[in-house]
C-alpha positions as CSV (number, residue, x, y, z in Angstrom):
1,M,-5.1,15.9,23.2
2,W,-6.3,12.4,22.4
3,N,-9.3,10.5,23.7
4,A,-9.9,6.8,23.7
5,R,-12.4,6.9,20.9
6,L,-10.0,8.4,18.4
7,W,-6.7,6.7,19.3
8,Q,-7.2,4.0,16.6
9,F,-7.6,6.6,13.9
10,A,-4.6,8.6,14.9
11,H,-1.4,9.1,12.9
12,P,1.0,6.2,13.5
13,V,3.4,8.4,15.5
14,L,0.7,9.3,17.9
15,I,-0.3,5.7,18.6
16,G,3.0,4.0,18.2
17,L,3.7,3.3,21.8
18,A,0.3,1.8,22.3
19,L,0.6,-0.4,19.3
20,L,3.8,-1.9,20.6
21,S,1.9,-3.4,23.4
22,I,-1.1,-4.6,21.4
23,G,-1.1,-7.8,19.4
24,C,-1.5,-7.5,15.6
25,Q,-4.6,-8.2,13.6
26,K,-4.2,-10.3,10.5
27,D,-1.5,-9.0,8.3
28,S,-3.9,-7.6,5.7
29,E,-6.3,-5.8,8.0
30,A,-4.3,-2.6,8.6
31,I,-2.9,-0.8,5.6
32,V,-0.8,2.2,6.9
33,S,0.9,3.3,3.7
34,I,0.4,3.0,-0.1
35,A,3.1,3.7,-2.8
36,L,2.3,3.6,-6.5
37,H,4.8,3.1,-9.2
38,P,5.1,6.4,-11.2
39,T,4.7,4.8,-14.7
40,N,3.6,1.1,-14.3
41,S,0.1,0.9,-12.9
42,N,0.5,-2.8,-12.2
43,I,3.2,-2.2,-9.6
44,L,2.4,-1.0,-6.1
45,Y,3.6,-1.4,-2.6
46,V,1.6,-1.3,0.7
47,A,2.9,-1.3,4.2
48,T,0.9,-3.1,6.9
49,N,1.8,-2.8,10.6
50,D,4.1,-5.8,10.2
51,A,5.5,-5.9,6.6
52,V,5.8,-4.5,3.1
53,Y,3.9,-6.1,0.3
54,K,4.4,-5.7,-3.5
55,T,2.3,-6.6,-6.5
56,R,3.5,-6.7,-10.1
57,D,0.1,-7.7,-11.6
58,G,-2.3,-5.0,-10.4
59,G,-3.1,-6.7,-7.1
60,Q,-3.9,-10.2,-8.3
61,T,-1.0,-11.6,-6.3
62,W,1.4,-10.2,-3.7
63,E,4.9,-10.8,-2.5
64,K,5.5,-10.3,1.2
65,F,8.9,-9.0,2.2
66,P,10.3,-10.3,5.5
67,S,10.0,-8.1,8.6
68,F,12.9,-5.8,8.9
69,S,13.0,-6.3,12.7
70,A,10.7,-6.9,15.5
71,R,9.4,-3.3,15.0
72,R,6.5,-2.1,12.9
73,V,6.5,-0.7,9.4
74,T,5.1,2.9,9.3
75,T,5.5,4.2,5.8
76,V,6.8,3.1,2.3
77,A,7.8,5.3,-0.6
78,I,9.1,4.8,-4.2
79,D,11.8,7.0,-5.7
80,P,9.9,8.7,-8.5
81,Q,12.9,8.8,-10.8
82,L,14.5,5.4,-10.0
83,P,11.4,3.4,-9.1
84,A,13.3,0.2,-8.4
85,T,14.5,2.1,-5.3
86,V,12.1,1.8,-2.3
87,Y,12.3,3.3,1.1
88,A,10.6,2.0,4.2
89,G,10.2,3.8,7.5
90,T,9.7,1.8,10.7
91,M,8.9,2.2,14.3
92,G,12.1,1.1,16.1
93,D,14.7,0.9,13.3
94,A,14.1,4.2,11.4
95,V,15.0,3.9,7.6
96,Y,15.4,0.9,5.4
97,K,16.2,1.1,1.7
98,S,15.9,-1.4,-1.1
99,P,17.8,-0.8,-4.4
100,D,16.1,-3.7,-6.2
101,G,12.4,-3.4,-5.9
102,G,12.2,-4.8,-2.4
103,Q,14.3,-8.0,-2.8
104,H,17.0,-6.7,-0.4
105,W,16.8,-4.1,2.4
106,L,19.5,-2.3,4.2
107,P,19.4,0.3,7.1
108,H,20.1,3.8,6.0
109,N,20.4,5.7,9.3
110,V,23.8,7.5,9.3
111,G,23.4,11.0,10.8
112,L,20.0,10.3,12.4
113,K,20.0,10.9,16.1
114,E,20.2,7.8,18.2
115,H,16.7,8.3,19.4
116,V,15.2,8.7,15.9
117,S,13.4,5.5,15.5
118,F,9.9,6.3,14.1
119,V,9.7,7.6,10.6
120,N,6.3,9.0,9.4
121,Q,6.9,10.0,5.8
122,F,9.5,10.4,3.0
123,V,9.2,13.3,0.5
124,F,11.4,13.6,-2.6
125,H,12.7,16.7,-4.3
126,P,10.7,16.9,-7.6
127,G,13.7,17.3,-9.8
128,L,16.5,15.6,-7.9
129,S,15.1,12.5,-6.2
130,E,18.3,11.7,-4.3
131,R,17.3,14.7,-2.1
132,I,14.9,13.4,0.4
133,Y,13.1,14.8,3.4
134,A,11.9,12.6,6.3
135,A,9.4,13.4,8.9
136,T,10.2,11.7,12.2
137,T,9.3,11.7,15.9
138,V,12.2,14.0,16.7
139,G,11.9,16.4,13.8
140,A,12.6,16.9,10.1
141,F,15.7,15.4,8.5
142,Y,17.3,15.8,5.0
143,S,19.5,13.6,2.9
144,K,21.3,14.9,-0.2
145,D,22.6,11.4,-1.2
146,A,19.6,9.1,-1.4
147,G,19.6,8.3,2.3
148,R,23.3,7.5,2.8
149,E,23.6,10.3,5.3
150,W,20.9,12.4,7.1
151,E,21.1,15.8,8.7
152,E,18.6,17.5,11.1
153,R,16.6,20.4,9.7
154,M,14.7,21.8,12.7
155,N,15.9,25.5,12.9
156,G,12.8,27.5,13.8
157,M,10.8,24.4,15.1
158,K,12.1,24.7,18.6
159,E,8.6,24.5,20.1
160,V,7.9,21.0,18.7
161,H,9.7,17.8,18.1
162,I,7.2,15.4,16.4
163,V,7.0,16.1,12.6
164,T,4.2,14.0,11.1
165,S,4.1,15.2,7.5
166,V,6.2,17.1,5.0
167,A,5.1,18.6,1.7
168,I,7.3,20.2,-1.0
169,D,6.2,22.8,-3.6
170,P,6.3,21.1,-7.0
171,R,7.2,24.3,-8.8
172,D,9.6,25.8,-6.2
173,P,11.2,23.0,-4.2
174,S,12.9,25.4,-1.8
175,V,9.4,25.9,-0.3
176,L,8.3,23.1,2.1
177,Y,5.6,22.7,4.7
178,G,5.9,20.7,7.9
179,G,2.9,19.3,9.7
180,T,3.6,18.8,13.4
181,T,1.9,18.2,16.8
182,G,2.2,22.0,17.1
183,G,0.5,23.0,13.8
184,V,2.1,23.9,10.5
185,Y,5.5,25.4,9.6
186,R,6.8,26.7,6.3
187,S,10.3,26.9,5.0
188,E,11.4,29.0,2.0
189,D,15.0,27.9,2.0
190,G,15.0,24.1,1.6
191,A,14.2,23.4,5.2
192,M,17.2,25.3,6.5
193,T,14.8,27.5,8.5
194,W,11.1,27.2,9.4
195,K,8.4,29.7,10.3
196,K,5.3,28.9,12.2
197,I,2.1,29.6,10.2
198,N,-0.8,28.8,12.4
199,N,-3.0,31.9,11.8
200,G,-6.6,30.6,11.6
201,L,-5.4,27.0,12.4
202,I,-5.2,27.1,16.1
203,P,-4.8,29.9,18.7
204,E,-1.4,30.1,20.3
205,S,-3.0,30.1,23.8
206,E,-4.8,26.8,23.1
207,L,-1.8,25.3,21.5
208,M,0.5,26.0,24.3
209,A,-2.0,25.0,26.9
210,S,-3.0,21.6,25.7
211,M,-1.5,20.7,22.3
212,A,-5.1,20.5,21.2
213,L,-4.5,20.1,17.5
214,G,-2.1,18.0,15.5
215,V,-1.5,18.0,11.8
216,N,-1.7,14.5,10.2
217,V,-1.2,15.3,6.5
218,I,-0.4,18.3,4.2
219,E,-1.0,18.4,0.5
220,I,-0.2,21.1,-2.0
221,D,-2.4,22.0,-5.0
222,R,-0.1,21.3,-8.0
223,T,-2.0,23.7,-10.3
224,N,-1.7,26.5,-7.8
225,P,0.9,25.8,-5.1
226,H,-0.2,28.8,-3.0
227,V,-3.2,26.6,-2.1
228,V,-2.4,24.1,0.6
229,Y,-4.6,21.7,2.6
230,A,-3.9,20.5,6.1
231,G,-5.7,17.5,7.6
232,T,-5.7,17.6,11.4
233,T,-7.1,15.9,14.4
234,K,-9.8,18.6,14.5
235,G,-10.8,19.1,10.9
236,L,-9.7,20.0,7.4
237,Y,-8.1,23.4,6.7
238,R,-7.3,25.3,3.5
239,T,-5.0,28.2,2.7
240,A,-4.9,30.2,-0.5
241,N,-1.8,32.2,0.4
242,K,0.9,29.7,1.4
243,G,-0.3,29.3,4.9
244,E,-0.4,33.0,5.9
245,E,-4.1,32.4,6.8
246,W,-6.1,29.2,7.1
247,Q,-9.8,28.5,6.9
248,R,-11.7,25.5,8.2
249,I,-13.6,23.7,5.4
250,G,-15.5,20.4,5.3
251,E,-17.4,21.1,8.5
252,S,-20.4,19.0,7.2
253,I,-18.2,15.8,7.4
254,P,-19.4,14.0,10.6
255,E,-15.8,13.2,11.9
256,P,-13.3,16.0,12.0
257,F,-10.3,13.8,12.1
258,V,-8.5,13.7,8.7
259,S,-5.8,11.1,8.2
260,S,-5.2,11.5,4.4
261,I,-5.8,13.9,1.5
262,V,-5.5,13.4,-2.3
263,I,-5.9,16.2,-4.8
264,H,-6.6,15.6,-8.5
265,P,-3.3,16.5,-10.4
266,S,-4.9,18.6,-13.1
267,D,-8.4,19.4,-11.8
268,S,-7.7,20.8,-8.3
269,A,-11.4,21.3,-7.7
270,I,-11.6,17.5,-7.1
271,L,-10.2,16.2,-3.8
272,Y,-10.6,13.3,-1.5
273,I,-10.0,12.9,2.2
274,G,-10.0,9.9,4.5
275,G,-10.5,9.4,8.2
276,P,-12.7,7.5,10.6
277,A,-15.8,8.4,8.6
278,G,-14.5,6.8,5.5
279,V,-13.7,8.5,2.1
280,W,-15.2,11.8,1.3
281,K,-15.1,13.6,-2.1
282,S,-15.4,17.2,-3.1
283,A,-15.8,18.4,-6.7
284,D,-15.8,22.1,-6.0
285,G,-12.6,22.7,-4.1
286,G,-13.8,21.7,-0.7
287,H,-17.1,23.7,-0.6
288,T,-19.4,20.7,-0.6
289,W,-18.7,17.0,0.2
290,K,-20.2,13.6,-0.3
291,A,-19.3,10.2,1.2
292,T,-18.0,7.7,-1.3
293,N,-17.8,4.5,0.7
294,D,-19.8,2.0,-1.4
295,G,-18.0,-1.4,-1.1
296,L,-15.9,-0.5,1.9
297,A,-16.2,-3.0,4.8
298,S,-14.5,-0.6,7.2
299,L,-14.7,3.1,7.2
300,N,-11.5,3.7,9.2
301,I,-9.2,5.0,6.4
302,R,-5.5,5.2,7.1
303,A,-4.2,5.9,3.6
304,L,-5.4,7.2,0.2
305,A,-3.5,7.2,-3.1
306,M,-4.3,8.2,-6.7
307,E,-3.0,6.4,-9.7
308,P,-0.4,8.8,-11.3
309,K,-1.5,8.0,-14.9
310,N,-5.2,7.7,-14.3
311,A,-6.9,9.9,-11.7
312,R,-10.1,7.9,-11.7
313,T,-8.2,5.0,-10.1
314,L,-7.8,5.3,-6.3
315,Y,-6.5,3.1,-3.5
316,A,-7.7,3.2,0.1
317,G,-6.0,1.5,3.0
318,T,-8.2,0.8,6.0
319,N,-7.4,0.0,9.6
320,G,-9.8,-3.0,9.8
321,S,-10.4,-4.6,6.4
322,G,-7.3,-4.2,4.2
323,L,-6.8,-2.6,0.9
324,Y,-9.4,-1.4,-1.6
325,R,-9.4,0.0,-5.2
326,S,-11.8,2.2,-7.1
327,V,-11.7,2.6,-10.9
328,D,-14.5,5.1,-11.1
329,A,-13.3,8.0,-9.0
330,G,-14.4,6.6,-5.7
331,E,-18.0,5.7,-6.6
332,R,-17.4,2.0,-5.9
333,W,-14.6,0.2,-4.0
334,T,-13.4,-3.4,-4.4
335,A,-11.3,-5.3,-1.9
336,M,-7.8,-6.3,-2.9
337,P,-6.7,-9.2,-0.6
338,L,-3.0,-9.4,-0.1
339,Q,-2.8,-12.9,-1.6
340,A,0.7,-14.5,-1.6
341,A,2.4,-15.4,-4.9
342,A,5.2,-17.7,-5.7
343,K,8.6,-16.2,-5.3
344,P,9.3,-14.0,-8.4
345,R,11.7,-15.4,-11.0
346,E,12.7,-12.1,-12.5
347,P,14.2,-9.1,-10.7
348,A,12.0,-6.2,-9.8
349,T,11.7,-3.1,-11.9
């Protein structure tokens, strides 16, 4: 499924074992996850392979939180309703939670299987943020109490174990999509049961023979939740009917591997993808694309994020040259070095 040329671009779960045996680059060179505060544009968190960083001043200075263990950080997420609460996923120690803006972190792993160690993503219920879904190396898990306890939600996903991405319908939170190393699954009952929806995505014969396609990221169009995008190891796909049929799009992009997707919240014709060919933008719903890489020193994109209150401001995390910001909808990128600041005097918010 993987070749040597693409391993460095792969989703963290798919390169984790290799990373354990390879020495880190400088802390700021690999940005694996970006979390933006829902209302305060000056506050954001990023996860590198080794730590979580936070800025309170729009990236002028950063606080580095100590490593949680000898393992790597894989994802970071902010509770959208209680933004002082932050979750970090790791490779080795599963879930950590901070109730105070990152000043203190505690493990939150009750109910996770003993061999759940690698967390790929957290997704919050849009109305009740204490309800959280986690994508892990051994499946999908759910917490109804802000991470205090977790329960497995894998009924119907018997063919696969590695869940790389979860997306929740913003209008009907009982509908979820799971991206896996075996394609896409949909649930219509809050992840109690799942149905495989790979029609047009990958033939069953090819999937069973070689696991030739893995789904790295799933994003739902907020203006029309029937429209869903899947970024995979072999291209970008779109469905207009909740995954019943998928179509390949973006075939003009030179690298098929897609690691991240961002959709404009109110103008869904505008979307961005990231991967080993940099950042690409479409203004017509994915029909045509243009590269928007001016200012990037590295084109290996690991993470993309859009400012919740200003869709023209985007952040890009690279695998080789750190964090970047664009304030003009991707036309130009500026580096944001993770410069250390003095220890904050006030508590986080």
